[in-house]
TORPA-740452 format. One record per residue: x, y, z of N, C-alpha, C in turn; residue number from 1. Coordinates in pm, whole numbers, plus 50000, padded with zeros to 5 digits. Layout:
<nodes>
NODE    nc1    nc2    nc3   cac1   cac2   cac3    cc1    cc2    cc3    k
NODE      X      Y      Z      X      Y      Z      X      Y      Z  NUM
...
</nodes>
This chain:
<nodes>
NODE    nc1    nc2    nc3   cac1   cac2   cac3    cc1    cc2    cc3    k
NODE  45911  32185  93318  45839  32190  93189  45664  32248  93326    1
NODE  45637  32370  93263  45476  32397  93295  45349  32334  93270    2
NODE  45352  32290  93127  45243  32211  93052  45354  32126  92989    3
NODE  45320  31962  93011  45358  31886  92958  45294  31814  92817    4
NODE  45324  31928  92741  45247  31915  92585  45385  31928  92492    5
NODE  45395  31821  92390  45504  31827  92282  45437  31816  92176    6
NODE  45467  31883  92056  45433  31880  91986  45520  31927  91821    7
NODE  45474  31857  91700  45590  31862  91623  45553  31903  91497    8
NODE  45648  31946  91390  45535  31982  91275  45495  31915  91155    9
NODE  45534  31742  91190  45444  31660  91149  45298  31645  91167   10
NODE  45287  31716  91268  45116  31724  91331  45098  31575  91411   11
NODE  45181  31551  91498  45183  31454  91593  45183  31559  91712   12
NODE  45129  31541  91832  45123  31598  91935  45159  31469  92075   13
NODE  45167  31543  92189  45201  31446  92260  45169  31470  92416   14
NODE  45097  31465  92489  45044  31492  92600  45074  31397  92759   15
NODE  45113  31454  92851  45174  31338  92952  45056  31413  93063   16
NODE  45019  31310  93146  44961  31376  93264  45016  31433  93378   17
NODE  44958  31488  93452  45015  31601  93547  45059  31494  93672   18
NODE  44993  31364  93681  45020  31304  93789  45132  31199  93765   19
NODE  45216  31186  93644  45316  31159  93627  45459  31191  93633   20
NODE  45528  31134  93730  45665  31164  93792  45756  31166  93671   21
NODE  45762  31290  93583  45826  31293  93469  45967  31322  93435   22
NODE  46025  31284  93363  46173  31338  93348  46217  31319  93192   23
NODE  46246  31437  93168  46259  31449  93006  46423  31431  92953   24
NODE  46471  31368  92873  46587  31388  92808  46593  31393  92685   25
NODE  46716  31482  92583  46722  31437  92445  46829  31341  92438   26
NODE  46799  31242  92342  46896  31144  92309  46937  31173  92169   27
NODE  47063  31176  92169  47135  31146  92025  47186  31073  91968   28
NODE  47324  31078  91886  47334  30972  91798  47265  30933  91671   29
NODE  47280  30771  91671  47213  30713  91514  47060  30729  91532   30
NODE  47022  30759  91643  46895  30734  91661  46829  30853  91765   31
NODE  46846  30952  91727  46820  31100  91819  46657  31093  91804   32
NODE  46611  31138  91955  46478  31138  91973  46482  31205  92134   33
NODE  46320  31228  92115  46272  31270  92299  46266  31150  92361   34
NODE  46314  31152  92491  46304  31029  92614  46229  31075  92704   35
NODE  46142  30991  92742  46050  31054  92869  46046  30884  92950   36
NODE  46046  30948  93067  46088  30843  93205  45972  30907  93288   37
NODE  45907  30800  93379  45855  30770  93500  45939  30710  93572   38
NODE  45986  30779  93703  46063  30737  93821  46020  30814  94019   39
NODE  46035  30732  94055  46056  30788  94160  46157  30834  94215   40
NODE  46234  30878  94301  46370  30967  94350  46371  31020  94496   41
NODE  46483  31065  94509  46483  31135  94633  46445  31288  94574   42
NODE  46467  31339  94475  46437  31480  94457  46392  31445  94283   43
NODE  46279  31538  94245  46196  31579  94340  46090  31526  94343   44
NODE  46058  31387  94283  45974  31310  94308  45981  31205  94444   45
NODE  45978  31244  94559  46013  31175  94651  45886  31110  94722   46
NODE  45767  31216  94694  45648  31165  94766  45523  31079  94680   47
NODE  45493  30983  94688  45416  30935  94615  45285  30844  94655   48
NODE  45182  30827  94625  45060  30719  94675  45071  30555  94647   49
NODE  45141  30579  94498  45157  30452  94468  45276  30335  94402   50
NODE  45250  30225  94418  45390  30139  94447  45501  30156  94361   51
NODE  45429  30190  94195  45512  30195  94121  45468  30301  94034   52
NODE  45567  30347  93930  45561  30489  93860  45491  30470  93741   53
NODE  45394  30520  93711  45342  30562  93581  45315  30628  93464   54
NODE  45371  30587  93345  45405  30689  93264  45261  30719  93123   55
NODE  45169  30777  93179  45013  30810  93111  45062  30925  93022   56
NODE  45029  30904  92924  45021  30981  92791  44892  30951  92719   57
NODE  44920  31070  92638  44814  31057  92494  44867  31070  92388   58
NODE  44855  31086  92282  44958  31084  92145  44808  31128  92065   59
NODE  44799  31218  91968  44730  31285  91863  44780  31301  91719   60
NODE  44719  31322  91652  44756  31338  91514  44660  31418  91441   61
NODE  44684  31482  91311  44581  31599  91236  44699  31613  91137   62
NODE  44624  31635  91010  44700  31678  90917  44752  31834  90927   63
NODE  44644  31877  90975  44687  32002  90960  44743  32045  91120   64
NODE  44848  32093  91137  44922  32182  91267  44844  32226  91366   65
NODE  44779  32359  91257  44702  32480  91336  44586  32424  91414   66
NODE  44530  32307  91331  44408  32248  91393  44437  32172  91513   67
NODE  44568  32096  91486  44572  32004  91605  44582  32062  91748   68
NODE  44720  32197  91725  44738  32250  91806  44642  32368  91912   69
NODE  44506  32409  91825  44390  32492  91853  44278  32369  91941   70
NODE  44265  32281  91864  44187  32166  91941  44259  32076  92073   71
NODE  44378  32150  92124  44403  32075  92256  44426  32238  92362   72
NODE  44406  32305  92312  44434  32452  92430  44300  32416  92502   73
NODE  44350  32447  92617  44198  32412  92745  44170  32554  92737   74
NODE  44010  32583  92770  43946  32702  92800  44045  32777  92921   75
NODE  44104  32748  92980  44191  32810  93090  44298  32890  93000   76
NODE  44344  32878  92931  44454  32901  92830  44419  33079  92811   77
NODE  44269  33049  92777  44229  33208  92733  44134  33311  92887   78
NODE  44145  33222  92971  44092  33303  93104  44194  33414  93102   79
NODE  44165  33519  93169  44263  33579  93193  44331  33689  93064   80
NODE  44345  33695  92934  44353  33714  92901  44307  33889  92816   81
NODE  44311  33964  92798  44290  34129  92749  44317  34092  92532   82
NODE  44166  34176  92512  44202  34177  92371  44340  34224  92321   83
NODE  44399  34300  92371  44563  34355  92313  44618  34215  92311   84
NODE  44598  34097  92414  44661  34036  92418  44631  33889  92305   85
NODE  44512  33885  92257  44458  33828  92162  44543  33828  92035   86
NODE  44532  33997  91977  44569  34034  91879  44703  34013  91841   87
NODE  44780  34022  91967  44969  34026  91954  45003  33863  91920   88
NODE  44918  33779  91990  44903  33626  91959  44831  33616  91812   89
NODE  44766  33681  91757  44719  33688  91613  44848  33717  91519   90
NODE  44935  33828  91548  45018  33862  91504  45156  33764  91481   91
NODE  45193  33713  91619  45259  33619  91605  45247  33485  91522   92
NODE  45114  33441  91508  45114  33374  91430  45112  33381  91255   93
NODE  45110  33503  91213  45094  33546  91087  45235  33632  91024   94
NODE  45287  33707  91158  45421  33752  91111  45567  33659  91101   95
NODE  45653  33683  91026  45782  33590  91071  45829  33648  91188   96
NODE  45942  33516  91261  45963  33546  91395  46151  33530  91328   97
NODE  46229  33637  91300  46345  33637  91301  46469  33592  91406   98
NODE  46533  33457  91392  46596  33489  91553  46766  33489  91505   99
NODE  46818  33595  91559  46975  33596  91583  47027  33449  91573  100
NODE  47107  33450  91503  47218  33295  91522  47331  33320  91640  101
NODE  47332  33193  91717  47467  33226  91780  47593  33260  91694  102
NODE  47694  33327  91787  47829  33375  91741  47908  33259  91682  103
NODE  47982  33226  91584  48074  33126  91553  48178  33069  91664  104
NODE  48197  33178  91752  48326  33187  91840  48240  33168  91997  105
NODE  48111  33143  92015  48027  33128  92157  48045  33254  92211  106
NODE  48095  33371  92174  48087  33479  92282  47936  33585  92263  107
NODE  47924  33612  92372  47771  33686  92349  47764  33792  92263  108
NODE  47638  33835  92138  47674  33902  92065  47648  34013  92105  109
NODE  47717  34127  91995  47714  34291  92018  47624  34340  91920  110
NODE  47643  34495  91950  47549  34575  91859  47578  34549  91714  111
NODE  47710  34554  91653  47731  34556  91572  47682  34388  91460  112
NODE  47682  34313  91553  47639  34145  91492  47457  34157  91476  113
NODE  47404  34233  91568  47276  34251  91543  47227  34324  91422  114
NODE  47333  34475  91427  47295  34580  91305  47282  34493  91194  115
NODE  47441  34410  91151  47448  34334  91069  47312  34274  91005  116
NODE  47269  34176  91111  47188  34088  91094  47023  34144  91072  117
NODE  46991  34238  91116  46882  34345  91082  46871  34387  90924  118
NODE  46995  34448  90871  47022  34482  90743  47005  34339  90654  119
NODE  47035  34223  90691  47016  34108  90599  46876  34099  90635  120
NODE  46780  34112  90718  46658  34075  90741  46583  34198  90650  121
NODE  46613  34298  90653  46543  34420  90602  46578  34391  90430  122
NODE  46694  34307  90398  46707  34333  90237  46617  34248  90187  123
NODE  46573  34126  90305  46460  34026  90206  46337  34034  90224  124
NODE  46274  34190  90283  46197  34211  90309  46158  34302  90258  125
NODE  45992  34306  90210  45961  34424  90134  45875  34512  90247  126
NODE  45931  34657  90152  45878  34759  90232  45768  34774  90283  127
NODE  45727  34838  90449  45655  34839  90547  45568  34999  90526  128
NODE  45436  34999  90556  45386  35126  90543  45369  35146  90659  129
NODE  45347  35298  90672  45379  35338  90841  45307  35275  90949  130
NODE  45328  35271  91052  45298  35152  91179  45292  35028  91146  131
NODE  45342  34968  90995  45335  34854  90989  45440  34789  91049  132
NODE  45472  34642  91046  45540  34551  91113  45615  34430  90996  133
NODE  45734  34408  91009  45813  34308  90934  45819  34168  91001  134
NODE  45776  34158  91156  45790  34081  91236  45854  34077  91325  135
NODE  45950  33998  91405  45985  33987  91509  46139  33927  91523  136
NODE  46229  34007  91615  46319  33986  91624  46359  33923  91750  137
NODE  46396  33779  91734  46441  33699  91865  46590  33734  91916  138
NODE  46619  33725  92036  46729  33746  92085  46744  33573  92196  139
NODE  46858  33539  92216  46845  33416  92322  46891  33448  92446  140
NODE  46937  33396  92496  46960  33481  92684  47062  33547  92681  141
NODE  47149  33582  92586  47267  33607  92627  47272  33815  92608  142
NODE  47120  33811  92622  47101  34003  92583  47114  34001  92750  143
NODE  47175  33960  92823  47196  33961  92975  47324  33948  92969  144
NODE  47404  33994  93057  47569  33968  93080  47577  33883  93153  145
NODE  47469  33849  93293  47451  33691  93336  47340  33677  93348  146
NODE  47311  33516  93326  47171  33491  93316  47084  33519  93451  147
NODE  46953  33582  93439  46887  33573  93555  46924  33764  93589  148
NODE  47001  33802  93513  46982  33950  93548  46878  34038  93530  149
NODE  46827  33996  93424  46679  34023  93350  46708  34228  93331  150
NODE  46813  34247  93304  46866  34358  93247  46942  34365  93147  151
NODE  46934  34434  93044  46963  34457  92918  47099  34493  92935  152
NODE  47216  34416  92892  47356  34436  92862  47392  34579  92803  153
NODE  47497  34631  92896  47576  34769  92818  47600  34706  92674  154
NODE  47646  34582  92642  47685  34558  92496  47568  34597  92395  155
NODE  47469  34616  92457  47348  34626  92338  47281  34742  92389  156
NODE  47351  34846  92356  47282  35023  92381  47246  35045  92261  157
NODE  47101  35074  92288  47052  35102  92177  46969  35001  92114  158
NODE  47000  34911  92137  46898  34806  92055  46798  34835  92059  159
NODE  46670  34861  92136  46528  34866  92086  46508  34955  92008  160
NODE  46596  35103  91998  46544  35176  91890  46599  35136  91779  161
NODE  46698  35057  91763  46758  34972  91616  46679  34954  91587  162
NODE  46610  34815  91616  46490  34693  91620  46396  34788  91560  163
NODE  46316  34887  91655  46190  34907  91637  46230  35025  91495  164
NODE  46343  35099  91463  46347  35165  91331  46339  35094  91214  165
NODE  46383  34928  91240  46416  34829  91127  46253  34767  91069  166
NODE  46157  34805  91182  46022  34789  91163  45988  34609  91197  167
NODE  46109  34587  91345  46050  34471  91406  46030  34514  91532  168
NODE  45970  34410  91611  45934  34414  91749  46036  34264  91807  169
NODE  46114  34369  91915  46204  34286  91972  46153  34160  92073  170
NODE  46233  34066  92097  46167  33922  92144  46282  33921  92247  171
NODE  46259  33881  92378  46403  33826  92442  46371  33733  92510  172
NODE  46451  33632  92513  46442  33479  92595  46450  33526  92703  173
NODE  46347  33446  92818  46352  33391  92952  46377  33297  92955  174
NODE  46471  33210  93064  46469  33100  93120  46425  33126  93248  175
NODE  46445  32982  93309  46415  32959  93498  46517  32957  93544  176
NODE  46612  32981  93455  46762  32946  93542  46816  33065  93554  177
NODE  46898  33092  93691  46974  33207  93707  47125  33151  93742  178
NODE  47196  33222  93683  47381  33216  93675  47378  33234  93872  179
NODE  47510  33183  93922  47541  33191  94018  47646  33365  94041  180
NODE  47662  33370  93937  47729  33482  93909  47626  33636  93918  181
NODE  47512  33632  93908  47412  33678  93930  47413  33768  94019  182
NODE  47373  33887  94021  47352  33924  94163  47165  33880  94151  183
NODE  47089  33806  94102  46984  33778  94111  46966  33708  94224  184
NODE  47100  33605  94186  47114  33489  94269  47106  33475  94423  185
NODE  47230  33595  94480  47223  33618  94602  47073  33660  94666  186
NODE  47008  33718  94607  46887  33775  94648  46762  33673  94670  187
NODE  46784  33573  94574  46660  33475  94560  46715  33391  94654  188
NODE  46836  33323  94698  46869  33292  94816  46849  33330  94954  189
NODE  46860  33500  94941  46847  33569  95074  46700  33553  95155  190
NODE  46566  33541  94994  46439  33527  95033  46383  33403  95031  191
NODE  46456  33303  94993  46413  33175  94960  46339  33169  94857  192
NODE  46345  33223  94760  46274  33180  94628  46313  33061  94522  193
NODE  46404  33009  94573  46432  32855  94458  46399  32794  94517  194
NODE  46349  32686  94438  46333  32528  94486  46462  32472  94556  195
NODE  46435  32413  94689  46544  32375  94772  46585  32250  94771  196
NODE  46681  32162  94766  46707  32014  94802  46647  31999  94926  197
NODE  46580  31847  94935  46546  31797  95050  46661  31797  95133  198
NODE  46605  31834  95296  46747  31788  95392  46728  31677  95418  199
NODE  46800  31578  95327  46812  31399  95343  46925  31416  95460  200
NODE  47022  31422  95390  47159  31412  95447  47266  31530  95487  201
NODE  47172  31668  95456  47286  31772  95415  47253  31829  95543  202
NODE  47326  31978  95592  47290  32025  95700  47257  32187  95655  203
NODE  47267  32223  95514  47312  32356  95453  47167  32359  95368  204
NODE  47121  32468  95331  46997  32496  95208  47096  32509  95105  205
NODE  47059  32417  94987  47128  32399  94854  47012  32428  94750  206
NODE  47014  32554  94666  46891  32565  94568  46972  32462  94450  207
</nodes>
């Protein structure tokens, strides 16, 4: 987690301090929820100065979700952003974000399924002017053949042209995870780009 910050649609936010040795999980069942735990272990929170872990957090609430979010943006969030970045962020807050749903059989989506979904979106949207936009189309990480490839799958040939022609902007999901079947995994191991397990009782480097 890059920033230990959570916010929900009810206008409640939760900020955990950077010093907390934090683990996060989701609880299912009769009482689902977000679970937070502070603890030390061999990985990744091996080194510590205090005798016991502390879970330090701040809860804030506001009737207006936008006000709550903006009030907790640090100044550093805006540092280094170009004017074009700010304009794009403004559009993200105003235009709809359409997300292609997962397939019923669990298989990666193909171009036919994307085209069908786009037609459904256009049918519910008003006409757009030249250089206008209907919003954004978000695809999950299966736009790659293997997670971590960072190359558009051949299943989705002409995807960018189809999305653009529909007046939408393509948004691709990126994750910090890489499949061991991806060519990027071998490259990452060779160049030492991954977080490795500590060598406590092992003789090999394990990502």
